[in-house]
N, C-alpha and C positions, 0 to 999 in steps of 0.2 A: 358902404363900399361894395358889398356883394351885389346890391341892387344895380349899382353903376356898371359893374363888371358884366352882369347878366344882360343889361340893356345894350352894352357895347357888343357883346357876342351875338345878340339877336339882330342888331343893326348890320353887323358884318355878314351874317347868314342871309339876310334879306337882300343886301347888295350883291352878294355873290351869285344869287339866283339869276341876275341879269347877265351873267356870263356863262351860265350853265347850258345855254342853247347851242353853243359850239359855232354859231355863225361868225363870230369875230375870228375864231381860229381858221375857219374856212376862208374868210376874207384875207387874213394874213398869208396863209399858204398860197392862195391864188395870186396875191401880189408878188410873192417870191417866184412862183412859177412863171410869171409874165415878164420878169426882168430880162430874159434873153430876147424878148420882143424888140427891145431897144436896138440890139445889134442887127436884127433882121430888118428893121425899119431903115437903118443906116444904109443898107445895101439897096433898098427899094427907092428911097427918097434922097437925092443928093443935097437938097436944100435943108440946112440945119433948122431953120424956122419951121418948115413943114414937118420935120421929124418931131420937134418939140410939141407942135400943135396936135399931132396924132397921138403922142404919148399922153398928153394932158387929157385928151378926149377919152382915151382908153381907160385911164385910171379914174377919171371923173365918172365914167359909166359904171365902173366897178364899185365906187363909193355909193353911187345912187342905188345900184342893185342891192348892196348890203343894207342900206338904210331902209329901203322898201321891204326887204325880207324881214328885218328885225321888227318893223312896224306891223307887218302882217302876221308874224309868227309869235313874237314875244309878248306884245301888248295885249292881245286877246287872252293870253294865258296868265300873265302876271299883273296886268293892269299897268298903272303908271307909278313912278316913284318920285318922292320929293326929298332930295338929299338933305342931310343935316349940314350945318355950317362947316363942320370938320370935313365932311365928305366932299363938299364943294371945293374946299381948300386942296384936298388931295387930287381931285380931278383937274383943278387949275395947275397944280404942280406937274401932273402928267402932260398937260398941254405945253408947258414951258420946256419940259424935257424933250418932247417930240420936236418942238420948234428949234431947240438947240441942235438936235440930230440933223434936221434939214439943213441948217446953216453949215454944219460940219460937212455934210454931203456936198453942198455947193462948193465949199473950199477944196475938198478932195477932187471934185470935178474940174475946178479951175487949174489945180496943179497938174492933173492928168492932161489937160489941154496943152500944157507947156512942153509935152514930150517932143513935139515937132521943133521946139526952139532949143532943144538939147538939154533941158533941165530934167535930169533923170535921178538926181540925188534922193528925192523923196518918193519917186514913183514905185520903187521896189518895196516900200513899206506900206503902200496903200491897202493891200489886202488885210494886213494886221490892224491898220487904223479902222477899216470897215468892221472887222471882227470885234474890236474893242468897243466901237461905237454901238454896234447892235447889241452886244452883251450888256452894256451899261443901260441902254435905253429900255430894253425888255426887262431888266432887273428892276428898274425904277417903276415901270408899269406894273410888274408883279407886286411890288411892295405897296405902291400908292393905291392900286385898284383891288388889292387883296385877292389876286388870282395867281396862286403859286406856280401853276404850270407855265406861266409866261417866262419864268426864269430859264427854262430849257430852250425857249424859242430864239433867244439872242444868239447863242452859239450855233444853232442850226442855220440861222440867217447868215451869220458871219463866215462860217466855214465854207459856204458855197463858193465864195470868191477866193478864199485861201486855197482850197483844193484845186480850183480851176487854174489859178495863176501859178502856184508853186509846183504843181505837178508838171507843168509845161517848162518852167524855167530851171527847176532843180533836178527833175527826174527825166526830162525830155519825153514826157507822156502827155499826149493831147487828149484830155477828157472832153467829150461832147458837152457843150454848154448846157444843153437841155438836161443832161444827166446830173451835172454839178448842181444845178438849181432845182431840178425836178425831184430828186430823191428826198432832200430835206422838206421840200414843199409837200410831197406826198405824205410824209410823216405828220406834218402839221394839219393838213386837210383830213387825214385819217382820224386824228384825235377829234377834230371838229365834227366829222360825220358821226363818230361814236357818241359824242356828247349830244348832238342834235337828235339822234334816234332815242336816246334815253330821255331827253327833255320832252319830246313829243309824247312819249309813253307816260312820263310821270306827272306832267302838267296839262290837264285837260283845259279846254277853252272856258274862261270865266264869264260871268255876267258882264255886259258892257258897263263901263263907267267905274269899275272897281279900281281902287287905288291903293298902293302900298305907301304908307307914310313913315318917314323917319323923323322923330321929334328932335328939335334942336334949332 
């Protein structure tokens, strides 16, 4: 039993190394900081299809940049990893959680679009729904991917809209949208930069072709 426990601990440590670079944190913080871009594009482009195309292109570029950076920074230092069956199951679970989050986001967007039709019963609760959704999603990611700091990112994501909307409707205070999204994004990016600096210091470039294996 002790041997199984030791193997599980070593497996978890090996997997966590692939999130020690901080790039995913920087990616998440950048995504949050770019959310106000949607409102800016709305003023620039009157056509909804054009706005969607620009947003998709922006976020696709961000995903591509993140993928290339991880490939260029992490792989030369840690090699590659072959997940165990249990780890693959957890990653699959993370994918399902994220897919559910996207579906909920689309539902919230559809309800918001009904404002013009006078359906305001649910609109006032959208910030709380967003906060709950972000908290649950990031908690699931933290648990399934064994990255505890992700637990804190859900409230940071969700509170941006809560602060922005309720400060206006309840306190009659108009907080700039870039402040509401920028401050939590700055915290997340700051954590990522700190992790990245430590990662580059602690993990030198390995010999090409080195792989980290997880048995199972």
